[in-house]
C-alpha positions in Angstrom: 94.4 61.9 111.3 95.4 58.4 110.0 99.0 59.3 109.1 100.3 61.6 111.2 103.9 61.0 111.9 104.5 59.5 108.1 107.1 60.6 106.3 107.2 60.4 102.5 110.0 61.3 99.8 108.2 62.7 97.4 110.5 62.8 94.0 111.0 65.9 91.9 112.4 66.8 88.5 111.8 69.2 85.8 108.7 67.9 83.5 106.7 65.9 85.8 103.2 65.3 85.2 101.9 68.2 87.4 99.0 66.0 88.8 100.6 62.9 89.4 103.3 65.1 92.0 100.2 67.4 93.4 97.2 65.5 94.0 98.7 62.2 95.7 101.0 64.7 97.4 98.4 67.3 99.0 95.9 64.3 99.9 98.3 62.6 102.3 99.6 66.6 103.9 95.8 65.9 104.4 95.8 63.1 106.4 98.6 64.0 108.9 101.6 62.5 106.8 105.6 65.3 106.3 105.9 64.6 102.5 109.1 66.4 101.4 109.8 67.6 97.9 113.5 65.8 97.4 115.1 66.9 94.2 118.9 67.0 93.2 118.7 70.6 94.1 117.0 71.9 97.2 115.4 75.3 97.0 115.2 75.1 93.1 111.6 75.4 91.2 111.2 72.1 89.0 108.4 73.2 86.2 105.7 71.1 85.2 105.0 69.1 82.2 101.7 72.2 82.2 104.2 74.8 84.2 102.9 74.5 87.8 106.1 74.6 89.7 106.5 72.9 92.8 109.7 73.7 94.8 112.6 70.9 96.2 112.3 71.3 99.4 115.5 69.0 100.4 118.5 66.9 98.0 118.7 64.1 97.3 121.5 64.4 99.2 120.1 65.4 102.4 117.6 62.2 103.4 118.1 59.2 104.2 116.2 56.6 103.4 115.6 55.3 106.4 113.9 58.5 108.2 111.6 58.1 105.7 108.6 55.5 105.6 107.6 55.7 101.6 108.5 57.0 98.2 106.6 58.4 96.1 107.5 58.9 92.7 105.2 61.2 89.9 105.8 59.8 86.0 105.6 62.5 83.2 109.0 63.2 82.0 110.8 62.9 85.2 111.6 59.4 86.3 113.5 59.4 82.2 115.4 62.1 84.5 115.3 60.6 88.0 116.2 57.1 87.2 119.8 58.6 86.2 120.9 59.7 89.7 121.8 56.7 91.6 121.3 58.1 94.9 117.2 58.2 93.7 118.0 54.5 92.7 119.4 53.7 96.0 116.3 55.7 97.6 114.2 53.4 95.6 116.2 49.4 96.5 116.1 50.7 100.5 112.5 51.1 100.2 112.1 48.1 98.3 114.2 46.0 100.7 113.1 47.8 104.2 109.0 46.4 101.8 108.4 50.3 103.1 105.3 51.8 100.9 106.3 52.9 97.1 104.0 54.4 94.7 104.7 54.7 91.0 102.5 56.3 88.3 102.4 56.1 84.1 105.9 56.7 83.6 107.1 56.2 86.7 108.2 52.8 86.1 110.9 53.2 84.4 112.4 54.6 87.4 111.7 50.7 89.3 113.1 49.9 86.5 115.8 51.1 86.7 116.0 49.7 90.6 115.8 46.2 89.1 112.8 45.7 92.1 110.2 45.0 89.4 110.7 41.2 88.5 107.9 38.8 89.7 106.2 41.9 91.0 102.0 43.1 89.8 102.1 45.9 88.5 100.2 48.5 85.9 101.9 52.2 84.0 100.5 53.7 82.0 100.2 51.5 78.5 102.9 53.4 76.8 105.6 51.9 79.0 103.7 47.9 79.2 106.8 46.8 77.2 109.3 48.3 79.6 107.9 47.3 82.7 107.5 43.3 81.8 111.0 43.0 80.0 112.1 44.4 83.6 110.1 41.2 84.9 106.6 42.9 85.7 103.6 41.2 85.1 101.9 44.1 84.0 98.1 44.9 83.8 95.6 47.3 82.5 93.6 48.0 86.2 93.8 51.9 87.4 95.1 50.7 90.5 97.1 47.4 91.2 99.7 46.5 95.0 101.6 43.9 95.3 102.3 44.3 99.0 103.9 47.1 99.5 104.9 48.2 95.3 101.1 50.5 94.5 100.9 51.5 90.5 98.6 53.6 88.7 97.9 54.3 85.0 97.3 57.9 84.7 95.8 61.1 85.6 91.8 59.4 86.4 93.5 57.0 88.6 94.3 59.1 91.0 92.1 58.9 93.2 92.0 54.8 93.7 96.0 55.6 93.9 96.5 57.3 96.5 93.3 55.9 98.4 94.8 52.6 98.0 98.8 54.3 98.6 97.3 56.0 102.0 95.8 52.8 102.9 99.2 51.4 102.7 101.1 53.5 104.2 98.4 53.4 107.6 98.8 49.9 107.6 95.5 49.1 106.5 
């Protein structure tokens, strides 16, 4: 499996977009990656916008971003909460500094904005936060998936297949 020995952080918070968390997590696990669900509290069950649960395996304090190869930020309303945690911003900033894959979809761009890493980067998101992305210095375009180096961004659930393929390809070094 091409992602064997790869470790990925998947951030979780209440009101994540169900498909935007679970589709990437399951696809990456199918390819051999170890994907840890990481949230403010470990062993807590968080509910998605449509009620699908996700039990956090680790807390923000339990993980060292240095031990991981990539990070995934789901959309929904969770990013508005996730961006308020200094630990999350530090993880994203670490991944950016080390040029490790950062996946963001839909409203997840808010986390990258708050981490201050979008200036001059080509990105996409849900059109609802286009102004936020461009005001943060991002070069926004309306495409299913945009890859700018190690940052892989996407718009919404219908774009999940090309988004997760691009993320997995980058993680695999392809």
